[in-house]
C-alpha positions as CSV (number, residue, x, y, z in Angstrom):
1,M,92.0,130.7,54.2
2,A,88.8,129.7,51.9
3,Q,85.9,128.6,52.8
4,S,85.2,124.7,53.7
5,I,82.2,123.1,54.7
6,T,84.0,120.6,56.4
7,E,85.5,122.9,58.9
8,V,82.5,124.0,60.6
9,L,82.5,121.5,63.5
10,L,79.8,119.8,65.2
11,G,79.0,117.6,67.9
12,T,79.7,117.4,71.9
13,G,82.8,115.4,72.1
14,T,83.6,113.1,75.3
15,L,85.5,114.0,78.3
16,F,87.7,111.3,79.9
17,T,89.8,111.9,83.4
18,A,92.9,110.2,84.6
19,L,94.3,110.7,88.1
20,E,97.4,113.2,87.7
21,S,99.5,111.3,89.8
22,D,99.1,108.1,87.6
23,L,99.0,110.1,84.3
24,N,103.0,112.0,85.1
25,G,105.2,109.6,86.2
26,G,103.1,107.4,88.4
27,S,103.1,103.5,88.8
28,P,101.8,102.1,86.3
29,N,102.6,105.3,84.4
30,V,99.5,106.0,82.1
31,V,100.0,107.9,79.1
32,F,97.6,109.9,76.8
33,P,96.7,108.0,73.6
34,T,99.2,108.0,70.5
35,N,96.4,109.0,68.3
36,T,92.9,109.6,68.1
37,S,92.3,106.0,66.4
38,V,93.4,104.6,69.9
39,T,90.3,104.6,72.6
40,P,91.9,105.7,76.3
41,A,92.4,102.2,78.4
42,N,89.6,102.6,80.4
43,T,91.4,100.8,83.4
44,Y,92.4,104.3,84.1
45,W,91.0,106.8,81.8
46,T,87.2,107.5,83.0
47,D,84.5,108.7,80.3
48,I,82.5,110.6,82.6
49,G,79.7,110.2,80.5
50,Y,76.5,112.3,79.2
51,S,76.5,116.2,79.6
52,E,74.2,118.9,79.1
53,G,75.4,121.0,76.1
54,G,78.8,119.6,75.7
55,F,82.3,120.7,76.7
56,S,84.1,123.9,76.4
57,L,87.6,124.9,76.3
58,E,87.8,128.5,77.4
59,Y,91.3,130.5,77.1
60,D,91.3,133.6,78.7
61,K,94.1,136.2,78.6
62,T,95.5,139.3,80.3
63,F,97.4,141.9,78.7
64,E,98.7,145.5,80.1
65,D,99.9,148.2,78.2
66,V,103.0,150.0,78.9
67,L,102.6,153.4,78.6
68,V,105.0,156.4,78.4
69,A,104.4,160.2,79.2
70,E,105.5,161.4,75.7
71,E,103.1,159.0,73.7
72,I,99.2,159.0,73.8
73,D,99.3,155.3,72.1
74,P,100.7,152.3,74.1
75,I,104.5,151.4,73.1
76,K,104.3,147.7,74.1
77,T,101.8,145.4,75.3
78,I,102.6,142.6,77.6
79,K,100.6,139.4,78.6
80,T,100.3,139.4,82.5
81,A,98.6,136.4,83.5
82,Q,96.4,133.5,81.9
83,E,93.5,130.9,82.4
84,V,92.6,128.0,80.9
85,R,89.5,126.2,81.7
86,I,87.8,122.8,80.5
87,T,83.9,123.3,81.6
88,G,80.8,121.5,81.2
89,E,77.7,120.4,82.8
90,L,77.3,116.6,83.6
91,A,74.0,114.8,82.9
92,Q,75.2,111.8,84.8
93,G,74.6,112.4,88.6
94,S,76.5,109.1,89.6
95,L,78.7,109.1,92.8
96,A,81.9,109.0,90.9
97,N,80.6,112.2,88.9
98,L,79.8,113.7,92.4
99,K,83.4,113.0,93.5
100,L,84.8,114.8,90.3
101,A,82.4,117.9,90.8
102,M,84.0,118.2,94.6
103,A,87.4,117.4,93.4
104,G,88.0,114.7,95.5
105,G,86.6,112.5,98.2
106,T,85.8,108.9,99.2
107,I,83.4,106.5,97.7
108,A,82.9,103.1,100.0
109,T,80.9,100.3,98.9
110,S,79.4,98.5,101.5
111,A,79.0,94.3,102.4
112,P,76.6,93.0,99.9
113,A,73.9,92.5,102.5
114,S,73.6,96.2,103.4
115,G,73.6,97.2,99.7
116,Y,74.5,100.9,99.7
117,T,77.5,103.0,98.4
118,T,78.8,106.3,100.4
119,L,80.4,109.2,99.2
120,V,82.5,111.2,101.7
121,P,83.5,114.8,100.5
122,P,87.3,115.7,101.1
123,A,88.3,117.3,103.7
124,T,88.5,121.4,103.8
125,D,91.9,121.4,102.5
126,S,92.3,118.5,100.3
127,F,91.7,118.1,96.6
128,L,92.4,115.6,93.5
129,E,94.5,116.7,90.7
130,Y,93.4,115.0,87.2
131,G,94.9,114.9,83.6
132,L,92.0,115.5,81.2
133,L,91.6,113.7,77.6
134,L,88.5,115.9,75.7
135,R,87.9,114.2,72.4
136,V,85.8,116.3,69.7
137,N,85.2,116.2,66.3
138,S,87.7,117.8,64.0
139,P,87.9,119.1,60.1
140,G,86.8,116.6,57.7
141,H,85.7,113.1,57.1
142,D,87.7,109.9,56.3
143,D,86.9,107.9,52.9
144,A,84.1,106.3,54.4
145,G,82.2,110.0,55.4
146,T,83.1,109.1,59.2
147,A,84.0,112.7,60.8
148,K,87.6,112.8,61.8
149,L,88.6,113.6,65.5
150,R,90.6,116.2,67.6
151,D,92.1,115.1,71.0
152,I,92.7,118.0,73.5
153,H,95.4,116.6,76.3
154,V,95.7,118.2,79.4
155,P,98.3,117.0,81.7
156,R,97.3,118.5,85.2
157,A,94.2,120.4,85.9
158,V,91.8,120.9,89.0
159,N,87.8,121.0,89.7
160,V,87.5,124.8,90.9
161,G,84.0,125.5,90.1
162,A,80.7,125.3,92.5
163,F,78.0,123.3,91.7
164,S,74.6,122.7,92.7
165,M,72.0,120.1,92.1
166,T,68.4,121.3,91.3
167,H,66.2,118.1,91.6
168,A,63.0,119.6,89.6
169,K,59.8,118.3,87.8
170,A,60.5,116.0,85.0
171,P,61.3,116.4,82.3
172,Q,64.2,118.6,83.8
173,K,67.2,116.7,84.6
174,V,69.8,116.8,87.4
175,T,73.1,118.4,86.3
176,I,76.4,118.6,87.6
177,T,78.8,121.6,86.6
178,I,82.2,121.4,86.4
179,E,84.8,123.6,86.0
180,Y,88.5,122.5,85.6
181,K,91.2,125.0,85.8
182,V,94.3,123.8,84.2
183,L,98.0,124.0,86.0
184,K,101.3,124.0,84.8
185,P,102.4,120.7,84.2
186,N,104.5,119.1,86.5
187,S,108.3,118.2,86.1
188,D,107.2,114.4,85.4
189,A,104.5,115.2,82.9
190,P,104.5,114.0,79.2
191,F,104.8,117.5,78.0
192,Q,105.6,121.0,79.8
193,N,102.8,122.7,77.3
194,L,99.4,123.5,79.6
195,F,97.6,121.7,76.8
196,K,98.3,120.5,73.3
197,I,95.6,119.7,70.1
198,I,96.1,116.8,67.9
199,D,93.9,116.4,64.9
200,T,93.6,113.5,63.1
201,V,95.5,113.5,59.4
């Protein structure tokens, strides 16, 4: 592969979430955008906002060697486990983002005269699954010099990470850590791979 300045990627990206039950065969059946020029429908896809340092796609594989007494080198290696995660720190401390970090809960708005909104955490054994869309820059630019885009589609994931909210002296801001573990898609998912990466042509 030749050296190419345009393939050096910059930018933090934008993370969108949609309820897995809506995305995968739900009613209405929410879909991933067909290409990167289509903005995710904000009726079902939620842009979770500013981040601290962007978002990461992590792919961790475990391999184990097959050994025999007659050889000192492995005769084979097999993949025995893998984990795919999307992680980041949210810079917007809204109740909606807290609900994402807690993997569920209920947000209730009081009567207008009372003027408050309440987040109740999920039950101990309860959690929500989400579909994820991470939109980042991809290699290259169009004729106008605008960076092309890359979409990472994840049909099914759950937030498994711990988080803490530190309220400190300015300019230190409050951040909320998210760690989505990617799960095997259900049979009614848009596709059966753990994730898919789509670049603008």
